[in-house]
N, C-alpha and C positions, 0 to 999 in steps of 0.2 A: 761451811757447806753442810746442810743436814742429811738425813737419810735418805730421803727421798730427792729433794729438791737441790739442784746445784747452782751455778751462777746464772744459768739461763732457764730457770724452771724446771719442773719434773718431766724428764724425758724418758723413753723407753719404747720397745716395739709394742705396738698396740695390742692389748688383750694378752701381753705376756709379761711385760715388766711394768707397763702402766696400762691398768684395766679399767674398764667402764666404772666398776666398783670404787675404784679409787676417786674417779670423777665425781660420782654420786656422793662421796664423803667430803669431799673438797667443797662442793656446794652445799652441803648440809653445813658446814663448819662456817664458812663465809657467810651464809643468809643469817645464820644465828649470831656470830660475833658482830656482824656490822649493823644487826637489826635488833631482834629480840633483847640481846645482851646489853644495848644501849637505849632501851625503851622506844623503839620505832621500826619503822618497815624500812628495810634495807634496798637500795637501789643498786643494780650492779650490771654492768654493760658487758657483752661478750662477742668476740669476734673469732674467725676461724679461716684457716687456710683451706687449700682446695682437695688436701688429700682424702682419701675415702673414709678413714675413721674418724675425721674430723666432726662429721655429721653424728656420730654415735656420741661422741664425747659431750658435744654441744648440748644433746638431748639429756645426757646423763647429767651434766653441770645445772641444767635448768631444772631437773626434776628435784635434784639435792637443795638447790635454791629456793624452790617454791614450798618444797616440804618444810623448810625453816622459816617461811614466811617473808621470803625476798621476793621482789619483782625482777624478773631478769629481761633486760633488753638486749635484743639480739641483732647484731650488725651484719650477720650473715659472713660472706666471703669477704673479707678486708685485710690490710695490712696491721702488722704488730704497732707501727707508729700512730696509725689512725686511730686503735683502741687507746693508745697513751693519750693522743689529743683529745678525744671525746671524754674519756675519763675526766681529765682535769677541766676543760671548758664547760660542761655540762653537769658538773657537780655530782658524780656518782661517788658512792661510796668507795668503790675499787674497781677494777677491770680485769678481764680474763682473756687471754689471746691463747688459742688453741692451735699450735703449730710446732714442728720440730725443726724449723727454719731450713738450713741446707740439707739436711738428712734425707735419706730415701723414703718412698712413699709410706712404707709398713712401719716406719717410727713415727712417733707423734710426742707432742708434749703440753703442758699446761703452764702458763707464764701468769704470774699474778702481779698487779700493779695496784699501787695505793691511790689515794684519793688525787693525788698530784701527778699522776700518770708516770712515776717513777717505780722502778722494781721495789717490790714490797720487801719491807724491813726482815732482818733475820728473827726477830723477836716473835712477829707474828706467824712467819713460816714454821717455826717449832712449834708452834700451838696448833697449827694445822696439822702437823706430823704426828703430834700426840694424839690427836683425834683419831687421825688414821690407824694409830697404833690401838686404840682402844682403852687409851688413858683415861677417858671421862666420855660422859655422854652429853647431848645436848636434846633440848625437847622438839618435838615436832609442833608445827603451828596447827591449829584447829579452825572450823568455821571460817568467819570473814579474814581471819588472819592469814590463811594459806595464799601463797604469793600467784604471780601470773607471769606469763611472758608477754612481752612487747615487742612488736616488730620495729625495728629502729634503723631501718636502711637509711633513714633520713641522716643519721649520724654520719654515716661514710660519705654522702653527698656534701654535708657540711664540711668533711675533712678535705674532699675535693676543691670545693670553694676556697679553703684557706690555703691550700697549695697555690692556686691560680693567683690569689692576691698577693704572694710573696713576690711574684716575678716583676722586675722593675723594666723589663724588656719584652718587645714583640719578638717571637721566634721566626716570623715571617720568613719564607725561602729558606730557612736552615733545615738541612735533611738528617734527621735522627733516627738511628736505629734502636729499637728497644728489645731486649731480649728479658721476657717477663717469667721465665721459668717455668711455665704451665702454675703458675703460684698464685699468691694473694693478689699481685700487681696487675692481674690481667684484665680487670676491669676498671682500672684506676688511672694507670700510667698513660695509656693512650688518649684517654679522654682530658688529662691535664696538658698535654703536650699540643693535641689538636686545638684545644680553646686558645692557646697561647700563639696558635698560627704556624706551627711546624709542620714539615713534610714529614710524617711519621712513618716509618717502616717498622712493622712488629713481626717477631718470630716467637715460636714456642707459646703460642696464647690460645691453644686449644686444650685446656685442662680436662683429664677424664678420671681423676681420683687417684690414678696409678702412676701417672707419668711426671708429677712433680718434682723437679731437679733432675730428671733422668736425661743425661747428657745434654744438659741445657743450664742457662742462668750463669751467675757469677762463678760457680764452681767449674764450669766447663765453657770458659771465656773463649777458647779457640774458634767456636761456632760465630760467635759475635765479630770476631776479627775478621774471619772471611766474608761474613756478610757486608760488613763497612766497605771494605776493600771492592767487592764485586759489585755492590750498589753504587759506588761512588759517593757514599755519604760524609758529612761534615764531622760526625760524631755517633758514637753509640753508647749504650749503658746497659749494664746487666745486673739483675737483681737476683736474689735468693728466694727461696719458698714463701717468707713471710715479708718481704722486701724491706728488712731493715738495714741492708746492706746493698751497697753499688759499688761496681767497678766501671771503669770506662775503657772505651777504645778509641785513639785518636784517628784523624782521618788517613793516616798511614797503615792503620791496622795495629798499632803498638799498643799493649796493655798499660792502662793508668791505673795503679793501684791506690789503696787508701793512703799510703806513704806520699805519693803524688799529689793526690786531693789536698792533703793537709797543708803542703807546702803551696800548691798554687793558690788556696783560698787564703792561707795564713799571711802570704805575700801582697794579695790583694788587699787584704784588712788592715796590713801595715801600712802599705801605701795610701790609703785613706784615713789613716789615724784612729782605725776602729779595732785594733788588736790589743784589747785590753790586756794590761800587765806585760805586753810584748812577748806573750808565752802562748805556745800550743801544747796540746798534751798527747803524748804517745804511749805505747807500751814498750816492754823490753824488747819485743820482737820486731819492732821497726828496723829497716835497714840503715845500716852505717852511712850510705850514700845520702839518705835525707838529713841526718845531723850535718854532715859536711855542707850540704846545699843551705840549711838553715844557717849554719854559722856565717856563711859568706854574704848573707844579707842581713845578718845581725838580729834574728828571731832566736828567742831563748826557748826551751823545752822542758818539760816534766816527763818522766818516765814511769808507768805504773806497771801491775802485773799485768798479766794476759786477761783479757776480758773487758767489753764495754763497761760493765758494772763499774769497774774500778777507774777507768777513764771519766766517767760521769761522777762519780763521788769527787775525784780531784778537782775536777771543773767547778762543782758546786762550791767544795771547801775554800777554793782559791780565787773564783770568779772569773775563770778562764772562760773563752768564747769558743773555742775550736778544740775539738779532739777526736781520737779514735785510733783504729788498728789498720793494720795493712790490708786485712781481710776487705776492708770496705764498709765497716760499722764507723759511721762518721757521726758526729754529734755536734750541732749547732746549737748551743745552748739558749741563744738568743729566741730560737724558734720551736724548740723541740726538748723533750726529756729524753729521748732514746735515738740510737741510730734511725736514720729514715732515708732508705734509697733514693726516693723520688725526690725529696728534699734536696739531697746530694746533688741529684741530676740538675736540678734547677739552679744550683748555686753554680755548678761548673759552666753552665750556659750563661748565666750571669757574668762571670768573669770573661769568657771568650767575645761576648757581645760588647762588654765595657771597655775591654782593651784592643777589640778588634784584631785578635790573633787567634790562629788555630790552636789547639789544645797541644799538639805535638810541640810547638815553639814556648807554650807556657810551661810545660812539665819537663823541658829539657834539662834545667840545671841538677835535676835529680838523677843523679849516675848510680845506678844499683852497683852495689859492691858483690862480687862472687860470695857466695855462702854455702856452706857444707854443713848439714846437721845431721847427727848420728844418734840413734837411740840404743842405749845399752841395758839389758835387763840385768836387776841388782836383786840382792838379797834383802837389803834394807835401804830406803833412798836416804835418811837422814845419816846412816853410817857412812855411805858413799859420799855424800855431799860433803859432810863435815870432817872427813878424815884429813890430818894434817897435811899428809904427803899429796893428797888430790888437791889440795887448796894450794899448795906451794906449787904444784905443776901448771895450774891455772894462772898463778901471779906470774909464773915465768913467760908464759905464752902472752900474757897481757903486757908485760914489759918489753918483749920482744915485738910486738906489734906496734906499741906506742900509738901515734895519732895516725896509723896507717890502716888500721881494722880494729875488730875488738873480738873476745871470747864471751860466750854466754854459757854458763852450766846451770840447768834448772830441772826440779822434780816435774815429772808427769802428775797431773791433779787425778788421773783415772787409773793409771797402771803402775806396775813396780818397774819404773823405767827411768834413768837419767838421761836427759836430752844433753848432747855437748853440740855446740854450734860456734863456727868462727866466720867471720866476714874479713876479707882481705883483699889485697889487689890482685890475686889469682887464684884459680882453682888447686893449684898445687899447693900453695902456701895453706890454705884452707885445710886441706885433706892433711898434710903434715902436721898440723898443731891439733887438730881434732884427734888424729891417732894418737899423737904424743900424750895427751890427757887421758885416752881411754886405755892405753898400755898401762899407766899407773892404777887407775881404777882395778884393772885386771890383774896386775901384779900384786896388789894388796887384798886380792882375794874377794872382791865385793862382787863380782859377776855370778848369775846364777848358773 
């Protein structure tokens, strides 16, 4: 990770950590880098979510791009996966999404995508950061070389058409609930489900720039749970602010996490001989119950670091077809280069309709193990993590748990914190073993 950009773009509170000047600079660099630097006029596509500051950042990015000679194609309010799709299929030099995903409205972010619709490579990101830090200058365009903006709402419509084309079944008479989080999916998700014939019930679809993710969407799934039960719906789907993740609610009001989704669709693929390499990709934070369920049906799995970026890299390197995170970032590599919440919804609908079973039955084999996670502030994350006595304590817990649970000790990526997590057959066992390791960290003097 660089100075400004993390695993999911340049994020911060609007005009505090992430300013409109930063956006102009990012536009200036990208317009030159993909254009004049290569002897041509760059074509760059931009999407945004519904938060108030997204409009400011959109205009700032366009200003920078045009000043460097690029043409900026504006998709307006749309989802991250739609920008990734259009960047790839319409041959743009790169794509930009303005969003802070599930964060509150006052935060924002700028995500950069390469010409294949994938997250921008580290080498290019570091060049952007060097330009922001004033380590070099880029020329401004003049006369007929100055860029322009192009209204590209047609790109969003093309993406909607693509999603509709992927469905193998009519959704006629299926009652579906959608929580669009007052975010980027509000103009897209209902249109897709309506076109496929579903009886669609939508909530949190009145964005005002300040209510994105506020007590709604995938981070507040309890509202969709209640909605599904009260309305007697067959299934519900909840998205985050930029709709690159999706969580489900079954007809009984139970939460269907990303782990459940990976199991349900992975099993469906295996039954049809479509699960390439007989593997799914997870992160180290997936629940132990998922692995037990996968073992029972003979599906193998990879484990990556936390972050859909790492899941996608593993999938590309090894040719795997499905992977994701418990939080609902699910990647179907045959159809998309990023997590896509609406696509995930369609795939869950496909399994339900193909197998003629309710989601509660499809997801039932994944029984989540109790989990206890505690964060401890330490003087030095590497010193605490690599302490021989701490490692010995972790090994002792792992041996004691055997195949009835697991322990995970990892460093926070943003804070001076070590996270100690245990999954086991009861909360009491989890608490006991988490505290056992934390006691050793304390005894060795690592705590702040």
